[in-house]
C-alpha positions as CSV (number, residue, x, y, z in Angstrom):
1,M,52.2,134.5,158.1
2,N,52.3,135.1,161.8
3,V,52.0,138.7,162.7
4,I,52.8,138.8,166.5
5,Y,52.2,142.5,166.5
6,E,51.5,145.7,164.0
7,D,50.9,149.3,164.2
8,N,52.1,152.5,161.8
9,H,55.3,151.5,162.1
10,I,56.8,148.5,162.8
11,L,55.5,145.1,161.9
12,V,56.5,142.3,164.3
13,V,56.2,138.3,162.7
14,E,57.5,135.2,162.8
15,K,60.0,133.8,161.0
16,P,59.6,129.8,160.0
17,C,62.8,127.3,160.5
18,N,64.0,127.0,156.1
19,V,62.8,130.7,155.1
20,A,65.0,133.0,154.1
21,S,65.2,136.7,155.8
22,Q,65.5,138.6,152.6
23,G,65.7,137.2,149.2
24,D,69.0,135.5,147.7
25,E,70.2,133.5,144.4
26,T,67.6,131.0,145.1
27,G,64.8,132.7,144.5
28,D,62.7,131.4,147.5
29,K,59.9,132.7,149.1
30,D,61.8,135.5,151.9
31,M,60.2,137.2,154.8
32,L,60.7,140.6,153.7
33,T,58.9,139.9,150.7
34,M,55.9,138.3,152.1
35,C,55.5,141.1,154.6
36,K,55.2,143.1,151.6
37,E,52.8,141.4,150.0
38,Y,50.7,141.2,153.6
39,I,50.5,144.7,153.5
40,K,50.0,145.2,149.9
41,E,47.0,143.0,150.4
42,K,45.5,144.2,153.8
43,Y,45.7,147.7,153.2
44,N,44.8,147.6,149.9
45,K,48.0,149.4,148.0
46,P,48.7,150.0,145.0
47,G,52.4,149.9,143.5
48,N,55.4,149.2,145.5
49,V,55.0,149.1,149.1
50,Y,57.7,150.2,151.9
51,V,58.8,147.6,154.2
52,G,62.6,147.9,156.3
53,L,64.8,145.3,156.9
54,V,66.5,146.0,160.8
55,H,67.7,142.5,161.8
56,R,68.1,139.2,160.3
57,L,68.2,135.5,161.0
58,D,70.0,132.6,159.3
59,R,67.6,131.3,157.3
60,P,67.6,127.9,159.2
61,V,66.7,129.5,162.5
62,G,62.8,130.5,163.2
63,G,61.5,133.6,165.7
64,I,61.0,137.2,166.4
65,M,61.6,139.6,163.8
66,V,60.6,143.1,163.6
67,F,60.3,145.1,160.2
68,A,60.0,148.7,159.6
69,K,57.1,150.1,158.3
70,T,58.1,153.5,157.0
71,S,62.0,154.6,156.3
72,K,62.0,156.7,160.1
73,A,61.3,153.7,161.7
74,A,63.5,151.7,159.8
75,S,66.9,154.3,160.5
76,R,65.9,154.7,164.3
77,L,65.6,150.8,164.9
78,S,68.9,150.6,162.9
79,E,70.4,152.7,165.1
80,S,69.0,150.8,168.0
81,V,70.4,147.9,166.8
82,R,73.9,149.8,165.8
83,S,74.3,150.6,169.8
84,K,72.9,147.9,171.6
85,D,69.8,148.9,172.7
86,F,68.2,146.1,170.7
87,K,67.6,143.2,172.9
88,K,67.6,139.8,171.3
89,T,67.4,136.3,173.3
90,Y,67.3,132.6,171.6
91,L,66.3,129.2,173.2
92,A,69.3,126.5,171.6
93,V,69.4,123.0,172.7
94,V,72.9,122.2,172.7
95,Y,75.0,118.8,173.7
96,D,76.8,118.3,176.4
97,K,77.7,115.1,177.9
98,D,80.9,116.4,179.6
99,N,79.0,118.6,181.5
100,K,81.0,121.2,180.0
101,L,78.6,124.4,181.1
102,Q,77.7,126.3,184.1
103,D,74.3,126.7,185.2
104,K,75.4,130.6,183.4
105,G,78.4,131.8,182.3
106,E,79.7,134.2,179.3
107,F,81.4,133.7,176.1
108,E,83.5,136.0,174.8
109,D,86.0,135.4,171.6
110,Y,86.9,136.8,168.3
111,M,85.9,135.5,165.4
112,I,86.4,135.5,161.8
113,K,84.1,134.8,158.7
114,N,85.1,133.5,155.7
115,E,83.1,134.4,153.1
116,A,84.1,131.5,150.2
117,L,82.7,129.1,152.9
118,N,80.0,131.1,154.3
119,K,81.6,130.0,158.0
120,S,82.7,132.0,160.7
121,M,85.2,130.6,163.5
122,V,86.8,132.0,166.5
123,C,90.0,133.4,166.0
124,S,93.0,135.1,168.2
125,K,92.6,139.0,169.1
126,D,95.1,140.1,166.5
127,K,94.1,138.4,163.5
128,H,93.1,140.8,160.3
129,G,89.1,141.2,160.3
130,A,88.7,139.3,163.9
131,K,85.8,140.6,165.4
132,L,84.9,140.3,169.4
133,A,81.7,137.9,170.3
134,R,80.2,138.2,173.6
135,L,77.2,136.5,174.8
136,S,75.2,135.8,178.0
137,Y,73.5,132.4,178.8
138,E,71.7,130.2,181.7
139,V,71.0,126.6,181.5
140,I,67.3,126.0,182.2
141,G,66.7,122.7,181.3
142,Q,68.6,119.1,181.1
143,K,67.9,115.8,179.2
144,D,70.5,112.8,178.8
145,D,73.5,114.8,176.9
146,L,71.4,117.9,175.7
147,K,70.8,121.0,177.7
148,L,68.0,123.9,177.0
149,V,69.6,127.1,177.2
150,R,68.8,130.9,177.1
151,I,71.4,133.1,175.6
152,N,71.1,137.1,175.6
153,L,73.4,137.7,172.4
154,E,75.6,140.9,172.8
155,T,77.0,141.0,169.7
156,G,75.4,140.2,166.4
157,R,78.3,138.1,164.2
158,H,78.3,135.8,161.5
159,H,76.5,132.6,162.9
160,Q,77.9,133.9,166.3
161,I,76.1,131.3,169.1
162,R,76.3,128.4,166.7
163,V,80.3,128.9,166.5
164,Q,80.8,130.1,169.8
165,F,78.9,126.9,171.1
166,S,80.7,124.5,169.0
167,S,84.3,125.9,169.9
168,R,83.5,124.4,173.3
169,E,82.8,121.0,172.4
170,C,78.4,122.1,172.8
171,P,77.4,122.1,169.5
172,L,73.6,122.9,168.5
173,Y,71.2,120.0,167.9
174,G,71.0,119.8,164.7
175,D,73.8,121.8,163.3
176,Q,75.2,120.4,160.2
177,K,77.2,123.2,159.9
178,Y,79.3,123.0,162.7
179,G,78.1,119.9,164.9
180,S,77.9,116.4,163.9
181,G,74.1,116.3,163.2
182,P,72.1,114.4,163.5
183,K,71.5,114.7,159.8
184,G,68.1,115.6,158.9
185,E,67.0,117.2,162.2
186,Q,66.3,121.0,162.6
187,I,68.5,123.3,164.1
188,A,67.3,124.5,167.5
189,L,68.2,127.8,167.6
190,W,64.8,130.0,168.2
191,A,64.5,133.9,168.6
192,Y,62.0,133.8,171.1
193,K,62.5,137.1,172.7
194,I,63.3,140.8,171.4
195,S,63.3,144.2,173.3
196,F,64.0,147.4,171.6
197,K,62.4,151.2,172.6
198,H,59.4,152.0,169.8
199,P,61.1,154.3,166.9
200,I,58.3,156.8,167.2
201,K,57.0,156.6,170.9
202,D,59.4,156.2,173.6
203,D,57.9,152.7,174.6
204,I,60.0,149.7,176.0
205,M,58.5,146.6,173.5
206,E,58.5,143.7,174.3
207,F,57.6,140.3,172.8
208,E,57.7,136.5,173.5
209,D,58.0,133.9,171.1
210,M,58.2,130.4,172.1
211,P,58.9,127.7,169.4
212,K,56.7,124.7,169.4
213,P,56.4,121.7,170.4
214,F,58.3,119.8,167.1
215,G,61.2,117.8,166.8
216,I,63.6,118.6,169.5
217,W,62.0,121.2,171.6
218,K,58.9,119.0,172.6
219,D,61.9,117.0,174.9
220,F,61.7,120.6,176.3
221,I,58.9,123.2,175.4
């Protein structure tokens, strides 16, 4: 496991692509379990080890995650997420063959989740269960019909980045659920930067973790 930072209160790690943030029905190894095993082994702790899940990344998406090592830290970090003081920045490669994206822009939509299909979609504001979804982006690279965008996520809706770009006919590269392929390719979405107030100290913690130059990333990174 790639540990980016650790102290007595928090653990900042890189989540690999296709690893779940926490356990699910597949029974596959997940990041929460891996963090517990890491702490148990490193500090030779007996019995159960506490690690708090503060936020999630979709299984196919890689990048930075923060875990809490105490319940106090977990509570304060969770409150930071709710109050939007917990800043998350992503990199994505998107299709834009018709140049629909401006150099910089903002997306604001209302979204609803279909639980049965595990998919979300843009909908009207007055639809029952609709939630506001907002992000800003900047185009920072281009190759042919593909663009590299840096995304500041302002709300944390289910599959938000994927849905908002796809709804504007600029789907993410490799997104089989909301895009058009190419099949078998890894989705080009990476949580590369995170910023938050330390749950115990007053320090602002900021970390970056760029995707490795594999797959489509090697054309941009």
